[in-house]
C-alpha positions as CSV (number, residue, x, y, z in Angstrom):
1,X,-140.4,-160.5,54.1
2,X,-144.1,-160.2,53.4
3,X,-145.3,-159.7,49.8
4,X,-147.7,-157.0,50.6
5,X,-148.8,-156.2,47.1
6,X,-150.0,-159.7,46.4
7,X,-151.7,-160.2,49.7
8,X,-155.0,-160.5,48.0
9,X,-154.4,-163.6,45.9
10,X,-154.6,-166.1,48.7
11,X,-157.8,-165.2,50.4
12,X,-160.2,-163.8,47.9
13,X,-161.3,-167.1,46.4
14,X,-162.8,-168.1,49.7
15,X,-165.1,-165.2,49.8
16,X,-166.0,-164.4,46.2
17,X,-169.5,-165.8,46.5
18,X,-170.3,-163.1,49.1
19,X,-170.0,-160.4,46.4
20,X,-171.4,-162.1,43.4
21,X,-174.9,-160.6,43.6
22,X,-176.3,-157.1,43.0
23,X,-178.9,-155.6,45.2
24,X,-181.8,-154.8,43.0
25,X,-183.2,-152.0,45.1
26,X,-185.5,-151.0,47.8
27,X,-187.3,-147.9,48.9
28,X,-184.3,-146.5,50.8
29,X,-182.1,-145.8,47.8
30,X,-180.1,-149.0,47.3
31,X,-181.3,-149.2,43.7
32,X,-178.9,-146.4,42.8
33,X,-175.8,-148.4,43.8
34,X,-174.2,-151.7,43.3
35,X,-174.0,-153.0,46.8
36,X,-172.0,-156.1,45.7
37,X,-169.4,-153.8,44.3
38,X,-169.3,-151.6,47.5
39,X,-169.0,-154.7,49.7
40,X,-166.1,-155.8,47.5
41,X,-164.4,-152.4,47.8
42,X,-164.8,-152.4,51.6
43,X,-163.5,-155.9,52.0
44,X,-160.5,-155.2,49.7
45,X,-159.6,-152.1,51.7
46,X,-159.9,-153.9,55.0
47,X,-157.6,-156.7,53.8
48,X,-155.1,-154.7,51.6
49,X,-154.3,-151.7,53.7
50,X,-153.1,-153.5,56.9
51,X,-150.7,-155.5,54.8
52,X,-149.4,-152.8,52.5
53,X,-149.3,-149.7,54.8
54,X,-146.1,-148.6,56.4
55,X,-147.5,-148.3,59.9
56,X,-148.7,-151.9,60.3
57,X,-152.0,-150.6,61.7
58,X,-154.6,-153.3,61.9
59,X,-158.3,-153.2,61.3
60,X,-159.4,-153.1,64.9
61,X,-161.6,-150.9,67.2
62,X,-158.9,-148.2,67.4
63,X,-158.8,-147.8,63.7
64,X,-162.6,-148.0,63.6
65,X,-162.9,-145.1,65.9
66,X,-160.5,-143.0,63.8
67,X,-162.4,-143.9,60.6
68,X,-165.7,-142.9,62.3
69,X,-164.3,-139.6,63.4
70,X,-163.1,-138.8,59.9
71,X,-166.4,-140.1,58.4
72,X,-168.4,-137.8,60.7
73,X,-166.3,-134.8,59.9
74,X,-166.9,-135.2,56.2
75,X,-170.6,-135.8,56.7
76,X,-171.4,-132.6,58.5
77,X,-168.3,-131.0,59.9
78,X,-169.8,-127.5,60.2
79,X,-172.7,-129.0,62.2
80,X,-175.3,-127.2,59.9
81,X,-177.7,-130.2,59.5
82,X,-177.5,-133.1,61.9
83,X,-179.0,-133.0,65.4
84,X,-177.3,-134.5,68.4
85,X,-179.9,-137.4,68.3
86,X,-178.7,-138.2,64.8
87,X,-175.1,-138.3,66.0
88,X,-176.1,-140.6,68.8
89,X,-177.6,-143.0,66.3
90,X,-174.5,-143.0,64.0
91,X,-172.2,-143.3,67.0
92,X,-173.4,-146.9,67.5
93,X,-171.2,-147.8,64.5
94,X,-168.0,-146.1,65.8
95,X,-166.4,-149.4,67.0
96,X,-167.9,-151.8,64.5
97,X,-166.5,-150.5,61.1
98,X,-163.6,-152.9,61.2
99,X,-165.9,-155.9,62.0
100,X,-168.4,-155.0,59.2
101,X,-165.8,-154.5,56.5
102,X,-164.0,-157.7,57.4
103,X,-167.4,-159.5,57.1
104,X,-168.1,-157.8,53.8
105,X,-170.8,-155.5,55.1
106,X,-171.1,-151.7,54.7
107,X,-174.1,-150.1,56.4
108,X,-173.0,-146.8,57.9
109,X,-173.0,-144.8,54.7
110,X,-176.6,-145.7,54.0
111,X,-177.6,-144.7,57.6
112,X,-175.7,-141.4,57.3
113,X,-177.2,-140.7,53.9
114,X,-180.7,-141.2,55.1
115,X,-180.4,-139.0,58.2
116,X,-178.6,-136.2,56.4
117,X,-181.1,-136.0,53.6
118,X,-184.0,-135.7,56.1
119,X,-182.2,-132.8,57.8
120,X,-181.3,-131.1,54.5
121,X,-185.0,-131.0,53.6
122,X,-185.9,-129.5,57.0
123,X,-183.1,-126.9,56.8
124,X,-184.0,-125.9,53.2
125,X,-187.5,-125.0,54.4
126,X,-186.1,-123.2,57.4
127,X,-183.7,-121.1,55.3
128,X,-186.5,-120.0,52.9
129,X,-188.6,-118.9,55.8
130,X,-185.8,-117.0,57.5
131,X,-184.9,-115.1,54.3
132,X,-188.5,-114.1,53.9
133,X,-188.4,-112.2,57.2
134,X,-186.7,-108.9,58.2
135,X,-183.0,-109.1,59.3
136,X,-181.8,-106.6,62.0
137,X,-178.3,-105.9,60.7
138,X,-177.6,-103.5,63.6
139,X,-178.5,-105.9,66.4
140,X,-175.4,-106.7,68.5
141,X,-174.9,-110.5,68.4
142,X,-172.2,-112.9,67.4
143,X,-171.9,-116.5,66.2
144,X,-169.2,-119.2,66.5
145,X,-167.3,-119.8,63.2
146,X,-165.1,-122.6,64.4
147,X,-167.0,-125.9,64.0
148,X,-164.7,-127.6,66.5
149,X,-166.1,-125.3,69.2
150,X,-169.7,-125.9,68.2
151,X,-172.0,-128.6,69.6
152,X,-174.7,-130.1,67.5
153,X,-178.2,-128.6,67.9
154,X,-180.3,-130.5,70.3
155,X,-183.6,-129.8,68.4
156,X,-185.0,-128.1,65.4
157,X,-185.4,-124.8,67.2
158,X,-181.7,-124.6,67.9
159,X,-180.9,-125.5,64.3
160,X,-183.2,-122.7,63.1
161,X,-181.4,-120.2,65.3
162,X,-178.0,-121.3,64.0
163,X,-179.2,-120.9,60.4
164,X,-180.7,-117.5,61.2
165,X,-177.2,-116.3,62.1
166,X,-175.6,-118.0,59.1
167,X,-178.0,-116.3,56.7
168,X,-177.6,-112.9,58.5
169,X,-173.9,-113.1,58.1
170,X,-174.3,-114.0,54.4
171,X,-176.6,-111.0,53.7
172,X,-174.3,-108.5,55.4
173,X,-171.3,-109.9,53.5
174,X,-173.1,-109.6,50.2
175,X,-174.1,-106.0,51.1
176,X,-170.4,-105.2,51.9
177,X,-169.3,-106.8,48.7
178,X,-171.8,-104.5,46.8
179,X,-170.4,-101.5,48.5
180,X,-166.9,-102.4,47.4
181,X,-168.1,-103.0,43.8
182,X,-169.7,-99.6,43.8
183,X,-166.4,-97.9,44.2
184,X,-165.5,-99.0,40.7
185,X,-168.6,-97.8,38.9
186,X,-170.1,-94.4,38.2
187,X,-173.8,-95.2,38.8
188,X,-174.6,-95.4,42.5
189,X,-177.4,-97.5,43.9
190,X,-179.5,-96.6,46.9
191,X,-178.8,-98.3,50.2
192,X,-182.2,-99.9,50.2
193,X,-181.6,-101.3,46.7
194,X,-178.2,-102.7,47.8
195,X,-179.8,-104.5,50.8
196,X,-182.6,-105.8,48.6
197,X,-180.1,-107.2,46.0
198,X,-177.9,-108.7,48.8
199,X,-180.9,-110.6,50.1
200,X,-181.8,-111.8,46.6
201,X,-178.2,-112.9,45.9
202,X,-178.2,-114.9,49.2
203,X,-181.6,-116.4,48.4
204,X,-180.4,-117.5,44.9
205,X,-177.1,-118.8,46.2
206,X,-178.9,-120.9,48.8
207,X,-181.3,-122.4,46.3
208,X,-178.3,-123.5,44.2
209,X,-176.6,-124.8,47.4
210,X,-179.6,-127.0,48.4
211,X,-180.1,-128.1,44.8
212,X,-176.5,-129.3,44.7
213,X,-176.9,-131.1,48.0
214,X,-179.9,-133.0,46.6
215,X,-177.7,-134.2,43.7
216,X,-175.5,-136.1,46.1
217,X,-175.8,-139.8,45.5
218,X,-175.7,-142.7,47.8
219,X,-172.6,-143.8,45.9
220,X,-170.9,-140.5,46.7
221,X,-171.4,-141.3,50.4
222,X,-170.0,-144.8,50.1
223,X,-166.9,-143.3,48.3
224,X,-166.3,-140.8,51.1
225,X,-166.8,-143.5,53.7
226,X,-164.1,-145.7,52.0
227,X,-161.8,-142.7,51.9
228,X,-162.4,-142.0,55.6
229,X,-161.3,-145.6,56.4
230,X,-158.2,-145.2,54.2
231,X,-157.3,-141.9,55.9
232,X,-157.5,-143.5,59.3
233,X,-154.2,-145.1,58.3
234,X,-152.6,-141.7,57.6
235,X,-153.5,-138.5,55.8
236,X,-151.8,-139.5,52.5
237,X,-153.5,-142.8,52.2
238,X,-156.8,-142.5,50.2
239,X,-159.4,-144.3,48.4
240,X,-159.8,-142.9,44.9
241,X,-163.1,-143.6,43.1
242,X,-162.8,-143.8,39.3
243,X,-163.5,-140.1,38.7
244,X,-160.9,-139.0,41.2
245,X,-158.4,-141.4,39.7
246,X,-159.0,-139.8,36.4
247,X,-158.4,-136.3,37.9
248,X,-155.2,-137.6,39.6
249,X,-153.9,-138.8,36.2
250,X,-154.7,-135.4,34.6
251,X,-152.8,-133.6,37.4
252,X,-149.8,-135.9,37.1
253,X,-149.7,-135.1,33.4
254,X,-149.9,-131.4,34.1
255,X,-151.9,-130.8,31.0
256,X,-155.0,-129.2,32.3
257,X,-155.8,-125.5,32.0
258,X,-157.0,-123.7,35.1
259,X,-155.8,-121.6,38.0
260,X,-152.9,-123.9,39.0
261,X,-153.7,-124.9,42.6
262,X,-153.7,-128.3,44.2
263,X,-156.9,-128.7,46.2
264,X,-158.2,-131.1,48.8
265,X,-161.5,-131.7,50.4
266,X,-161.2,-131.2,54.2
267,X,-164.0,-131.2,56.8
268,X,-166.5,-129.8,54.3
269,X,-164.2,-127.1,52.9
270,X,-162.2,-127.0,49.6
271,X,-158.7,-126.1,50.8
272,X,-155.6,-125.1,48.9
273,X,-152.8,-127.5,49.4
274,X,-150.2,-125.8,47.3
275,X,-149.8,-123.4,44.3
276,X,-148.3,-124.9,41.2
277,X,-145.2,-123.0,40.0
278,X,-145.7,-121.1,36.8
279,X,-149.5,-121.2,37.1
280,X,-152.1,-118.4,37.0
281,X,-152.3,-118.5,40.8
282,X,-148.5,-118.3,41.3
283,X,-148.2,-115.3,39.0
284,X,-151.1,-113.4,40.5
285,X,-149.9,-114.2,44.1
286,X,-153.0,-113.7,46.2
287,X,-154.2,-117.3,46.5
288,X,-152.1,-119.2,49.0
289,X,-151.7,-122.6,50.6
290,X,-154.1,-123.1,53.6
291,X,-156.8,-120.8,52.0
292,X,-160.3,-122.2,52.0
293,X,-162.4,-121.6,48.9
294,X,-166.0,-120.8,49.9
295,X,-167.5,-119.6,46.6
296,X,-166.8,-119.7,42.9
297,X,-168.1,-117.3,40.3
298,X,-167.5,-117.2,36.5
299,X,-166.5,-113.6,35.7
300,X,-169.6,-111.5,36.2
301,X,-171.8,-114.5,37.1
302,X,-173.4,-115.2,40.5
303,X,-171.1,-117.0,43.0
304,X,-171.8,-120.7,43.8
305,X,-171.1,-121.8,47.3
306,X,-168.9,-124.9,47.4
307,X,-168.7,-125.7,51.1
308,X,-169.8,-129.4,51.5
309,X,-169.3,-129.9,47.8
310,X,-167.5,-132.9,46.4
311,X,-164.0,-132.0,45.4
312,X,-164.4,-133.1,41.8
313,X,-167.5,-130.9,41.4
314,X,-165.8,-128.0,42.9
315,X,-162.8,-128.5,40.6
316,X,-165.1,-128.5,37.6
317,X,-166.4,-125.1,38.6
318,X,-162.9,-123.7,39.1
319,X,-161.3,-125.2,36.0
320,X,-161.9,-123.6,32.6
321,X,-160.4,-122.6,29.3
322,X,-157.3,-120.4,29.1
323,X,-158.2,-116.7,29.1
324,X,-161.5,-117.0,31.1
325,X,-161.9,-115.3,34.4
326,X,-163.0,-117.0,37.7
327,X,-163.6,-115.2,41.0
328,X,-163.0,-117.1,44.2
329,X,-164.3,-116.0,47.6
330,X,-161.6,-117.2,49.9
331,X,-161.4,-117.5,53.7
332,X,-157.8,-116.9,54.9
333,X,-156.5,-118.9,57.9
334,X,-157.1,-115.9,60.2
335,X,-160.8,-115.9,59.2
336,X,-160.8,-112.9,56.9
337,X,-162.7,-113.3,53.6
338,X,-161.4,-111.9,50.4
339,X,-162.4,-112.1,46.7
340,X,-159.7,-113.2,44.3
341,X,-160.0,-112.7,40.6
342,X,-157.9,-115.0,38.4
343,X,-157.6,-115.4,34.7
344,X,-157.2,-119.1,33.9
345,X,-154.1,-120.1,32.0
346,X,-151.9,-123.1,31.3
347,X,-148.8,-123.5,33.4
348,X,-145.9,-121.6,32.0
349,X,-143.3,-124.3,31.8
350,X,-140.4,-121.9,32.1
351,X,-141.7,-120.7,35.4
352,X,-141.5,-124.2,36.9
353,X,-137.7,-124.5,36.2
354,X,-134.7,-123.4,38.3
355,X,-134.1,-119.6,38.2
356,X,-131.0,-117.7,39.3
357,X,-129.6,-114.2,39.6
358,X,-126.6,-112.3,40.9
359,X,-127.4,-109.8,43.7
360,X,-125.5,-106.9,45.2
361,X,-124.9,-107.2,48.9
362,X,-123.2,-104.7,51.2
363,X,-119.6,-103.6,50.7
364,X,-119.7,-104.5,47.0
365,X,-120.0,-108.2,47.6
366,X,-122.0,-110.3,45.1
367,X,-124.3,-113.1,46.2
368,X,-125.9,-115.7,44.1
369,X,-129.6,-116.6,44.4
370,X,-131.2,-119.8,43.1
371,X,-134.9,-120.7,43.3
372,X,-135.9,-124.3,42.9
373,X,-139.8,-124.4,42.6
374,X,-139.8,-128.2,42.5
375,X,-137.6,-131.2,41.9
376,X,-138.6,-132.0,38.4
377,X,-137.4,-134.6,36.0
378,X,-138.7,-135.6,32.5
379,X,-138.8,-139.4,33.1
380,X,-140.7,-140.0,29.9
381,X,-138.0,-138.2,27.9
382,X,-135.3,-140.1,29.6
383,X,-137.0,-143.4,28.9
384,X,-137.3,-142.6,25.2
385,X,-133.7,-141.7,24.9
386,X,-134.4,-138.0,24.3
387,X,-132.7,-135.1,26.0
388,X,-134.6,-134.8,29.2
389,X,-134.6,-131.7,31.4
390,X,-134.1,-132.2,35.1
391,X,-133.6,-130.1,38.3
392,X,-130.1,-131.3,39.0
393,X,-128.6,-130.3,35.7
394,X,-130.4,-126.9,35.7
395,X,-129.1,-126.2,39.2
396,X,-125.6,-127.2,38.3
397,X,-125.7,-124.8,35.3
398,X,-127.0,-122.0,37.4
399,X,-124.2,-122.5,40.0
400,X,-121.5,-122.6,37.3
401,X,-122.9,-119.4,35.8
402,X,-123.0,-117.6,39.2
403,X,-119.5,-118.8,40.0
404,X,-118.2,-117.0,36.9
405,X,-119.5,-113.7,38.4
406,X,-117.4,-114.1,41.5
407,X,-120.1,-114.6,44.1
408,X,-119.1,-114.8,47.7
409,X,-122.2,-116.6,49.0
410,X,-125.3,-118.4,47.7
411,X,-129.0,-118.5,48.7
412,X,-130.8,-121.7,47.8
413,X,-134.6,-121.0,47.9
414,X,-136.8,-124.0,48.7
415,X,-139.8,-122.1,50.0
416,X,-143.1,-123.5,48.8
417,X,-141.3,-126.4,47.1
418,X,-143.6,-129.4,47.6
419,X,-141.1,-132.0,46.5
420,X,-140.8,-134.1,43.3
421,X,-138.1,-136.4,42.0
422,X,-136.2,-138.2,44.8
423,X,-133.2,-138.8,42.6
424,X,-132.9,-135.1,42.0
425,X,-133.2,-134.3,45.7
426,X,-130.2,-136.6,46.3
427,X,-128.2,-135.3,43.3
428,X,-128.9,-131.6,44.0
429,X,-127.8,-132.0,47.6
430,X,-124.7,-133.7,46.2
431,X,-123.7,-130.5,44.3
432,X,-122.7,-129.0,47.6
433,X,-120.8,-131.8,49.3
434,X,-118.3,-134.6,48.5
435,X,-119.8,-138.0,48.0
436,X,-121.8,-139.4,50.9
437,X,-125.2,-140.6,52.1
438,X,-128.1,-138.2,51.6
439,X,-131.2,-139.9,52.9
440,X,-132.3,-143.3,54.3
441,X,-135.5,-145.0,53.1
442,X,-137.4,-147.6,55.1
443,X,-140.2,-149.7,53.8
444,X,-143.2,-151.3,55.5
445,X,-141.3,-154.5,56.0
446,X,-138.5,-152.7,57.9
447,X,-135.9,-153.0,55.1
448,X,-133.7,-149.9,54.8
449,X,-131.7,-148.6,51.9
450,X,-129.4,-145.6,51.7
451,X,-129.4,-143.2,48.8
452,X,-126.1,-141.5,48.3
453,X,-124.3,-138.9,46.2
454,X,-121.7,-140.8,44.3
455,X,-120.1,-137.8,42.6
456,X,-117.0,-136.5,44.5
457,X,-117.2,-133.1,42.7
458,X,-118.3,-130.1,44.7
459,X,-119.9,-127.6,42.3
460,X,-120.2,-124.8,44.9
461,X,-118.0,-124.8,48.0
462,X,-118.7,-121.3,49.5
463,X,-121.1,-120.0,52.2
464,X,-124.6,-121.4,51.7
465,X,-128.0,-120.4,53.1
466,X,-131.2,-122.5,52.4
467,X,-134.6,-120.7,52.7
468,X,-137.6,-122.8,53.8
469,X,-141.1,-122.4,55.1
470,X,-144.0,-124.5,56.3
471,X,-144.8,-125.4,52.7
472,X,-141.4,-126.9,51.9
473,X,-142.1,-130.6,51.9
474,X,-140.9,-134.1,50.9
475,X,-137.9,-133.9,48.5
476,X,-137.1,-130.3,49.6
477,X,-136.9,-131.4,53.2
478,X,-134.5,-134.1,52.2
479,X,-132.1,-131.5,50.7
480,X,-132.4,-129.1,53.6
481,X,-131.9,-131.9,56.2
482,X,-128.8,-133.3,54.5
483,X,-127.2,-129.9,54.1
484,X,-128.0,-129.2,57.7
485,X,-126.6,-132.5,59.0
486,X,-123.4,-132.1,57.0
487,X,-123.1,-128.6,58.6
488,X,-122.9,-127.4,54.9
489,X,-125.6,-124.7,55.1
490,X,-127.6,-122.5,57.5
491,X,-131.3,-123.1,57.3
492,X,-133.4,-119.9,57.5
493,X,-137.1,-119.4,57.5
494,X,-140.2,-120.6,59.5
495,X,-139.9,-122.6,62.6
496,X,-140.2,-125.9,60.7
497,X,-140.9,-127.3,57.3
498,X,-144.1,-129.3,56.5
499,X,-142.9,-132.6,57.8
500,X,-144.0,-135.0,55.0
501,X,-141.5,-137.7,55.2
502,X,-143.4,-140.5,53.5
503,X,-143.7,-142.1,50.1
504,X,-147.0,-143.3,48.4
505,X,-147.8,-145.7,45.7
506,X,-150.9,-146.0,43.6
507,X,-152.6,-149.4,43.5
508,X,-155.3,-150.2,40.9
509,X,-157.9,-152.2,42.8
510,X,-159.2,-153.7,39.5
511,X,-155.9,-155.6,39.1
512,X,-156.4,-157.4,42.4
513,X,-159.6,-159.3,41.5
514,X,-158.7,-162.9,40.5
515,X,-159.8,-164.2,37.1
516,X,-161.8,-167.0,38.8
517,X,-164.2,-164.5,40.3
518,X,-167.7,-165.3,39.2
519,X,-168.7,-161.8,38.2
520,X,-167.0,-158.6,37.0
521,X,-167.5,-155.2,38.5
522,X,-167.6,-151.7,37.2
523,X,-164.3,-149.8,37.8
524,X,-163.4,-150.2,41.5
525,X,-161.1,-147.2,41.7
526,X,-157.6,-147.1,43.3
527,X,-155.8,-146.9,46.6
528,X,-153.0,-144.4,47.2
529,X,-151.0,-146.0,50.0
530,X,-148.1,-144.9,52.2
531,X,-145.4,-147.5,51.8
532,X,-142.1,-145.9,52.8
533,X,-140.6,-143.3,55.2
534,X,-137.6,-141.0,54.9
535,X,-134.9,-140.7,57.5
536,X,-132.0,-138.2,57.7
537,X,-128.4,-139.4,57.7
538,X,-128.4,-138.6,61.5
539,X,-131.2,-141.1,61.9
540,X,-134.1,-138.8,62.6
541,X,-137.2,-138.8,60.4
542,X,-138.3,-135.8,58.3
543,X,-141.8,-137.0,59.0
544,X,-144.0,-135.1,61.4
545,X,-141.4,-132.6,62.8
546,X,-140.0,-131.6,59.4
547,X,-136.7,-129.7,59.3
548,X,-136.3,-127.1,62.0
549,X,-134.6,-123.8,60.9
550,X,-131.3,-122.6,62.4
551,X,-132.4,-119.0,62.1
552,X,-136.2,-118.4,62.5
553,X,-137.6,-115.3,60.8
554,X,-141.0,-113.7,61.4
555,X,-143.7,-115.1,59.1
556,X,-147.3,-114.1,58.4
557,X,-148.0,-117.9,58.7
558,X,-146.2,-118.5,61.9
559,X,-149.5,-118.8,63.8
560,X,-150.8,-121.4,61.4
561,X,-151.1,-125.0,62.6
562,X,-149.8,-126.0,59.2
563,X,-147.8,-129.2,58.7
564,X,-147.9,-132.9,59.2
565,X,-147.9,-132.6,63.0
566,X,-151.3,-130.9,62.9
567,X,-153.1,-133.3,60.6
568,X,-155.4,-136.0,61.9
569,X,-153.7,-139.4,62.2
570,X,-150.4,-138.4,60.6
571,X,-147.6,-140.9,61.2
572,X,-145.3,-140.0,64.2
573,X,-141.7,-138.9,64.2
574,X,-139.2,-141.7,65.0
575,X,-135.6,-142.5,64.3
576,X,-133.3,-145.2,63.1
577,X,-129.6,-145.7,63.4
578,X,-127.5,-142.9,61.9
579,X,-125.2,-143.7,59.0
580,X,-121.5,-142.7,58.8
581,X,-120.9,-139.4,57.0
582,X,-118.2,-136.7,57.1
583,X,-119.2,-133.2,57.9
584,X,-118.3,-130.5,55.5
585,X,-115.0,-128.6,55.6
586,X,-112.7,-127.4,58.3
587,X,-114.5,-124.1,59.1
588,X,-117.2,-124.6,61.7
589,X,-120.3,-122.4,61.3
590,X,-120.8,-120.2,64.4
591,X,-124.5,-120.5,64.6
592,X,-124.9,-118.7,67.9
593,X,-123.2,-115.5,66.5
594,X,-125.3,-115.7,63.3
595,X,-128.5,-116.1,65.2
596,X,-127.7,-113.2,67.5
597,X,-126.7,-110.9,64.6
598,X,-129.8,-111.8,62.6
599,X,-132.1,-111.3,65.6
600,X,-130.7,-107.8,66.2
601,X,-131.3,-106.9,62.5
602,X,-134.8,-108.3,62.5
603,X,-135.7,-106.2,65.6
604,X,-134.7,-103.0,63.7
605,X,-136.0,-104.0,60.3
606,X,-139.3,-102.1,59.7
607,X,-140.5,-104.6,57.0
608,X,-139.8,-107.7,59.1
609,X,-141.3,-106.1,62.2
610,X,-144.4,-105.2,60.2
611,X,-144.7,-108.9,59.3
612,X,-144.2,-109.9,62.9
613,X,-146.8,-107.4,64.1
614,X,-149.4,-108.5,61.5
615,X,-148.7,-112.1,62.3
616,X,-149.7,-111.5,65.9
617,X,-152.8,-109.7,64.8
618,X,-153.6,-112.6,62.4
619,X,-153.1,-115.0,65.3
620,X,-155.5,-113.1,67.5
621,X,-158.1,-113.0,64.6
622,X,-157.7,-116.7,64.1
623,X,-158.3,-117.4,67.8
624,X,-161.3,-115.0,68.0
625,X,-163.7,-117.3,66.3
626,X,-166.8,-115.8,68.0
627,X,-167.4,-113.2,65.3
628,X,-169.6,-110.1,65.7
629,X,-172.5,-110.0,63.2
630,X,-173.2,-106.3,63.6
631,X,-172.8,-104.4,60.4
632,X,-170.3,-101.8,61.7
633,X,-168.1,-104.5,63.2
634,X,-168.0,-106.7,60.1
635,X,-167.1,-103.6,58.0
636,X,-164.3,-102.7,60.4
637,X,-162.9,-106.2,60.3
638,X,-162.7,-106.0,56.5
639,X,-161.0,-102.6,56.5
640,X,-158.4,-103.8,59.1
641,X,-157.6,-106.8,56.9
642,X,-157.2,-104.6,53.8
643,X,-155.0,-102.2,55.7
644,X,-152.8,-105.1,56.9
645,X,-152.2,-106.3,53.3
646,X,-151.2,-102.8,52.2
647,X,-148.9,-102.4,55.1
648,X,-147.0,-105.6,54.4
649,X,-146.5,-104.7,50.8
650,X,-145.1,-101.2,51.4
651,X,-141.6,-101.8,52.9
652,X,-139.3,-103.6,50.6
653,X,-136.7,-101.8,48.6
654,X,-133.8,-103.2,50.7
655,X,-131.2,-103.9,48.0
656,X,-130.9,-103.7,44.2
657,X,-130.5,-106.3,41.5
658,X,-127.2,-105.9,39.6
659,X,-127.9,-103.7,36.6
660,X,-126.5,-104.3,33.1
661,X,-126.9,-102.3,29.9
662,X,-128.0,-103.8,26.6
663,X,-128.7,-102.0,23.3
664,X,-129.2,-98.7,25.1
665,X,-132.2,-100.0,27.1
666,X,-131.9,-100.5,30.9
667,X,-132.1,-104.2,31.8
668,X,-131.7,-106.3,34.9
669,X,-129.7,-109.4,34.5
670,X,-130.6,-109.5,30.8
671,X,-134.3,-108.9,31.3
672,X,-136.0,-106.3,29.3
673,X,-138.6,-104.0,30.9
674,X,-142.0,-105.5,30.9
675,X,-141.1,-109.2,30.5
676,X,-141.8,-111.9,33.0
677,X,-138.2,-112.2,34.2
678,X,-138.1,-108.5,35.1
679,X,-141.2,-109.0,37.2
680,X,-139.6,-111.9,38.9
681,X,-136.4,-109.9,39.6
682,X,-138.5,-107.1,41.1
683,X,-140.1,-109.7,43.4
684,X,-136.7,-111.0,44.4
685,X,-135.5,-107.5,45.1
686,X,-138.5,-106.8,47.3
687,X,-138.4,-110.0,49.3
688,X,-137.3,-109.4,52.9
689,X,-136.3,-113.0,53.5
690,X,-133.9,-113.0,50.6
691,X,-132.5,-109.7,51.9
692,X,-131.9,-111.2,55.4
693,X,-130.4,-114.4,53.9
694,X,-127.9,-112.2,52.0
695,X,-126.9,-110.4,55.2
696,X,-126.4,-113.8,57.0
697,X,-124.1,-114.8,54.1
698,X,-122.1,-111.6,54.7
699,X,-121.9,-112.6,58.4
700,X,-120.7,-116.1,57.5
701,X,-117.8,-114.5,55.5
702,X,-116.9,-112.3,58.4
703,X,-117.3,-114.5,61.4
């Protein structure tokens, strides 16, 4: 078996002289970076990743082309600056990245930096000239909003025309924003003044935008280049420069105040990966995974455009002290733009833990509902011998409490659960079966191990439904897959879960430099590397495909290309040998009857049909990327999006939460009016997916 983590020790002594000098500078910007350090980072990446990564990908021309594709996307994905002639120059490097890195050379970032800065200066001048001229807002024209469908401009004239349309759209958007703002104030401004202020706001915003672009350093470009090389192995393998490593550590500690969203930099946009349970974003509910954040404003301040901004700089704008307000201009996946106001807060820890409630179903039946936001475990507390809270124990307690109420079915909600502790995924699945294997783990050397539930006790043995969606990932997919393979539960939700069936480890690059090296370097950063892959007990991987639902319900996100199978260079689905396991119980679940009954209900359910209808419209909007720039059309598009949001929120009073009395004041499952639990209970009560899950449980008892 290869020792992949120590692969460095045997070769680096032979090449240390290559990196022992610092470039002292030249007219093209090399004085701002330590090129010896960058050559070392590039060489380390080229040697470490092939040996450590699960895929066994090699540094060859194929990987070089993938790295170049990712590099070009982060350089100018929206095709707002570079000309085709610039792309032709950069493309000469597309198959030589591997060779250069292995030789300890790194030249592409410098070339990209130089070309981009020339074009930024040209476009900055163009934008100022365009904004100084009249804009015909009633002219019937459109522009392409999907960069994938765009081609690079062939000359400066074409680039100017593209920017004329960009700026026109920005001015009209600011004018429409002002009209919306006017509805909340008594004093009304004239239309001419609104247009004048809209133009001024766009002018100011673009000055800030170009100023920020000028602050980009050559080292920033090197860091992004290294990350592109790492991501060519798979989307979860990254190079993390020192600042990003610090941000990663802060996120893992969970101690930072802010909006509570996990963000990533993707193709020039800052995208929402997931919403942290218990955070300001989770409680407010409007910011969602797959949203792209375009602008950030501090309360009443002017918005700052963050497209093409470094992630760490964008995060610094979004973060802030508890109690302060931030306004995010967000582009939804269907292309609709909305402004979301959030009051920053710390994560409310209680909101991140397991929650449960007893619900009334038809014919007087009681059903249990358990929501698991993540698979948490206080490893630090366990290590220190303290009482440490974990997901498994909390779920067990919730089940035992629900059992006492006489429930005849249970809904386990794993929607938006991005994963967490592997041991808790295994142990939580074990609460519903006798002892047996839960998941297989394979490492990069091909060695496999089986993680099993060793406890023969079944804490809950009745009908079980598991709710999932496209944002259920990693550990939550392990639980859903195991319960599906054991025929223990019916999986309900989107067509498939996210499909992240891989494990990463963090490698500090500073620890790999041998003590005999002739010079020391500033902090080299770290590598996050995919080293393992999950497989179900039936042998199939949870990677790429995810877990496919038994019963598929309409979803507003069903049109989204969201999940591992849609991400560039994600690892493929494969399978290994199945492991012996005994399916649950004697009573076989009649899936065909359950599916037929559910489909009939969905077709007559006004709320779920409203979701299905709006999903179709959202899909049409997402495909219609050639957007009209006529004022009346842009206004109509906004109004239709707002109407859709109101329509979706108007249907759900399908069943009631069991009522209890306490001290003469009406409560719901022990929650007093006005507290956070009551708000959560109302959300549960209004959720159409929970309602349909309960009806499936009723069917499971009857069929």
